[in-house]
C-alpha positions in Angstrom: 90.8 90.7 119.3 94.2 89.8 117.7 95.5 92.3 115.1 95.9 90.8 111.7 99.5 90.1 110.7 101.2 92.6 108.4 101.0 92.0 104.7 104.4 91.0 103.4 105.7 93.1 100.5 108.3 92.2 97.9 110.0 95.3 96.3 111.7 94.9 92.9 114.3 97.6 92.3 116.3 99.6 94.8 117.4 102.6 92.8 116.0 106.1 93.2 112.3 104.9 93.2 112.8 101.9 95.3 115.1 103.2 98.0 113.9 106.8 98.3 110.2 106.5 97.8 108.8 102.9 98.1 110.9 101.2 100.8 110.5 104.0 103.4 106.8 104.4 102.7 106.1 100.7 102.8 108.0 100.4 106.1 106.1 103.3 107.6 102.6 102.0 106.6 100.6 100.3 109.3 99.7 96.8 108.2 102.6 96.4 105.7 106.0 94.8 106.2 108.9 95.1 103.8 109.9 91.4 103.4 112.2 91.2 100.3 114.2 93.6 98.2 115.2 92.5 94.7 118.4 94.1 93.3 121.4 92.6 91.6 123.7 95.4 92.8 125.7 94.3 95.9 126.0 97.9 97.1 122.3 98.4 97.0 121.8 95.0 98.7 124.0 96.2 101.5 122.2 99.6 101.6 118.8 97.8 101.9 120.1 95.6 104.8 121.6 98.6 106.6 118.3 100.6 106.3 116.0 97.6 107.0 117.9 94.9 108.9 115.0 92.4 108.8 114.7 92.5 105.0 115.7 89.6 102.8 117.7 90.6 99.6 117.7 88.5 96.4 119.4 89.2 93.1 116.6 88.7 90.6 112.8 88.7 90.3 112.7 84.9 89.7 113.9 84.3 93.2 111.0 86.5 94.4 108.4 84.8 92.4 109.6 81.4 93.5 108.4 82.5 97.0 105.1 84.0 95.7 103.2 82.0 98.4 105.1 83.8 101.1 104.1 87.3 99.9 101.0 89.4 99.8 102.1 92.2 97.5 104.7 93.0 94.9 105.9 96.5 94.3 107.7 97.2 90.9 110.2 100.1 91.1 112.5 98.8 88.4 113.3 100.6 85.1 110.2 101.6 83.0 110.8 99.0 80.3 110.4 96.2 82.9 107.1 97.3 84.3 104.7 95.4 82.0 106.5 92.1 81.9 107.1 92.1 85.7 103.6 93.1 86.5 102.1 90.5 84.3 104.4 87.8 85.8 103.4 88.9 89.3 99.7 88.8 88.5 99.9 85.4 86.9 101.7 84.2 90.1 98.6 85.3 92.1 100.2 88.4 93.6 98.6 91.9 93.9 100.8 94.6 92.3 101.8 98.2 92.8 103.7 99.6 89.8 105.7 102.8 89.7 104.6 105.3 87.1 104.4 105.1 84.1 102.8 101.7 84.4 103.5 101.0 80.8 104.8 102.6 77.6 101.3 102.7 76.0 97.7 103.0 77.1 96.9 99.7 75.4 99.5 97.8 77.5 98.1 99.5 80.7 94.6 98.3 79.8 95.8 94.8 79.1 97.4 94.7 82.5 94.1 96.0 84.0 92.2 93.3 82.3 94.6 90.6 83.6 94.3 91.9 87.1 90.5 91.9 86.9 90.5 88.4 85.5 92.6 87.2 88.4 90.7 89.2 90.9 93.8 91.0 92.1 94.7 94.6 93.0 96.8 96.5 90.4 97.6 100.0 91.6 99.9 102.7 90.1 102.2 104.8 92.3 101.1 108.3 91.5 102.5 109.8 94.7 102.0 113.4 93.6 98.3 113.2 94.1 99.4 113.6 97.8 101.6 116.6 97.2 100.9 119.5 99.6 100.0 122.0 96.9 97.8 119.5 95.0 95.8 118.7 98.2 95.5 122.4 98.9 94.2 123.1 95.4 91.7 120.3 95.6 90.3 121.8 98.8 90.1 125.3 97.3 88.2 124.0 94.2 85.9 121.9 96.4 85.1 124.9 98.6 84.4 127.1 95.5 87.1 129.6 96.5 88.1 130.1 92.8 84.6 129.9 91.3 84.4 128.0 88.0 88.0 126.9 87.1 89.0 128.2 83.6 92.8 127.5 83.2 95.2 125.3 85.1 98.9 126.0 84.7 101.2 123.4 86.2 105.0 123.5 86.1 107.4 120.7 87.1 110.7 122.4 86.3 114.3 121.8 87.1 117.6 123.4 86.2 119.9 120.6 85.1 122.0 122.0 82.2 124.2 118.9 82.0 122.6 115.5 81.1 122.9 112.9 83.9 122.8 109.9 81.6 121.2 106.5 82.5 118.1 104.9 81.2 115.9 107.8 82.1 117.7 110.0 79.6 118.3 107.3 77.0 117.2 107.9 73.4 116.2 104.3 73.0 112.4 104.2 72.7 112.4 100.8 74.5 113.6 102.5 77.7 110.5 104.8 77.9 112.7 107.6 79.1 112.5 111.4 78.7 110.6 114.0 80.6 107.3 113.4 78.8 106.9 110.1 80.5 108.7 111.0 83.7 107.5 114.4 85.0 104.8 114.5 82.3 103.2 111.4 84.0 102.7 113.5 87.1 101.4 116.8 85.6 99.0 115.0 83.3 97.7 112.7 86.0 97.1 115.7 88.3 95.2 117.6 85.6 92.9 114.7 84.8 92.2 114.1 88.5 91.3 117.7 89.0 89.4 118.5 85.8 88.3 115.2 84.2 88.9 113.6 80.8 90.8 115.2 78.0 89.3 115.8 74.5 92.2 117.6 72.7 96.0 117.6 73.2 98.6 119.9 71.7 102.3 119.6 72.7 105.8 120.9 72.0 108.7 118.6 73.0 112.3 119.4 72.3 115.9 118.4 73.2 117.7 121.5 74.4 121.0 120.3 76.0 124.1 119.3 74.1 124.5 115.6 74.3 121.0 114.9 75.5 119.2 112.0 73.7 115.6 112.5 74.6 113.2 115.3 75.4 114.2 117.6 78.2 111.8 120.5 77.6 108.1 119.8 77.1 104.8 121.7 77.0 101.4 120.1 76.9 98.1 121.9 76.3 95.0 119.8 77.3 91.4 120.7 76.7 89.2 118.9 79.1 85.6 117.8 78.4 84.7 120.1 81.4 85.9 123.1 79.4 89.0 123.7 81.5 92.3 124.3 79.7 95.4 122.8 81.3 98.8 124.2 80.3 101.4 121.7 81.6 105.2 122.2 81.6 108.0 119.7 82.3 111.5 120.9 81.9 115.1 120.1 82.9 116.3 123.4 81.3 114.4 126.1 83.3 117.0 128.6 84.5 114.3 130.5 86.3 111.5 128.4 87.9 107.9 129.5 87.4 105.1 129.0 89.8 104.3 125.3 90.5 100.6 126.1 90.1 98.7 129.1 88.6 95.0 128.4 88.6 92.5 130.9 87.2 88.8 130.8 87.9 85.7 133.0 87.5 86.1 134.3 91.1 89.8 134.2 91.9 93.1 132.6 91.1 95.6 130.6 93.1 99.3 131.0 92.7 101.8 128.6 94.5 105.6 128.5 94.2 107.9 125.8 95.4 107.9 122.0 95.3 106.3 119.7 97.9 109.0 118.9 100.5 108.5 115.2 100.9 110.8 114.0 98.2 113.7 116.1 99.5 113.0 114.8 103.0 113.0 111.2 101.9 116.3 111.8 100.0 117.8 113.1 103.2 116.8 110.0 105.1 113.9 111.5 107.0 110.9 109.3 107.7 107.2 110.0 108.1 106.2 111.1 111.6 104.9 114.2 113.4 105.1 117.3 111.2 105.6 115.3 108.1 104.9 117.1 104.8 104.6 120.6 106.3 106.2 123.5 104.7 107.2 127.0 106.0 104.8 129.8 105.8 107.1 131.6 103.4 106.1 129.1 100.7 102.3 129.4 101.2 100.4 130.3 98.1 98.0 133.1 97.6 94.3 133.5 96.4 93.0 136.7 95.0 91.7 138.5 92.0 93.4 141.4 90.1 96.5 141.3 92.4 100.1 140.3 91.7 101.9 138.0 94.1 105.1 140.0 93.3 103.6 143.2 94.9 102.0 141.3 97.8 98.5 141.0 96.5 96.1 138.3 97.4 95.3 136.3 100.5 97.8 133.9 101.9 96.5 130.3 102.1 98.1 127.8 104.4 99.3 124.8 102.5 97.9 121.5 103.7 100.7 119.0 104.7 101.7 116.6 102.0 100.8 113.0 102.7 102.7 110.3 100.6 102.1 107.8 103.4 98.4 107.9 102.6 99.0 106.0 99.3 100.3 102.9 101.0 97.8 103.2 103.8 95.1 103.1 101.1 96.8 100.1 99.3 96.8 98.2 102.6 93.1 99.0 103.2 92.3 97.9 99.6 94.1 94.6 100.1 92.1 93.9 103.2 88.8 94.8 101.5 88.4 97.9 103.5 88.7 100.6 100.8 89.1 101.3 97.1 92.3 101.1 95.0 93.9 104.5 95.4 95.1 104.7 91.7 93.8 102.3 89.2 95.5 101.1 86.0 92.6 102.4 84.0 93.2 105.9 85.4 96.9 105.5 84.4 95.8 104.4 81.0 93.8 107.6 80.5 97.0 109.6 81.4 99.0 107.5 78.9 96.3 108.4 76.2 97.3 112.0 76.8 101.0 111.3 76.8 100.8 109.3 73.6 98.8 112.1 72.0 101.3 114.7 73.2 104.2 112.7 71.6 102.3 112.5 68.3 101.4 116.2 68.5 104.9 117.3 69.0 106.3 115.0 66.3 103.6 115.9 63.6 102.9 119.5 64.8 99.2 118.8 65.0 96.4 119.0 67.6 95.2 115.5 68.5 91.6 114.8 69.3 90.9 112.0 71.7 
């Protein structure tokens, strides 16, 4: 039996998202082949050719869409404000689409894209890679096994110490850019909370600008009440001089505390590629499960962290395109997260609790 030819992928954007996350993971996925990279930057074109010698580079999306019949998937890793128009163009050209998060600036736009994809019978998936973080996978297993009992409170921190603004569109104060931490790191912590504990019913948020010269939010807190009764306390900050635990999860039987960030992003930034041992972390970073103890004094039982698995996302996309599995992250799931992000922005602005 002859193996099916790989699905040909066009990648729009070769900045941080395109070069560090998408291109390496596409290239590593069985059944996918990175065919074309779109970037107008000559240095990034040269970088793409150096890293993937067989790849074709073009300067603009129109050149990609002119060859729509030669491609099987378009991945959009360009700035946030381009996600909706590029995704709509790709779908209208008959191409399945993966869009980096946030898929859109509003939940309404995300739902319109989802409706377009359904109308065309095409895959529209959102790259929420942190569903495959090592700590998140470990927590899902602990919850499924009943190790914590009934979950009561989920504390999730995605914190950094960047006292000087870096500039660029991600930190622009122009609302059209869809920048700021609420839509950047907030997209991750909100998505994880909804996957773990279900739909949100109430949202309260505090979102401020701390750093001199910063134009958009760099320190945000979101409190989510889930229909399940769980309360999620979510933090996204670029101004955390001391980092808190990545997760602290409290349940009726025990709690789980985990420090440190999944190692996959750092590995990809260093040029490492998926292979044996991918996503594993040292035992010194393992979290603990216990009741009534303090991790500072050594209380609790150490729990081995499952390896992180970003490659699983594109493996699932390839399977979905071949009709062999579900869409790993739907646009409607992304829209539900955007409902929370929009409510958080309104809550922080008006100093109210928003009911969904």
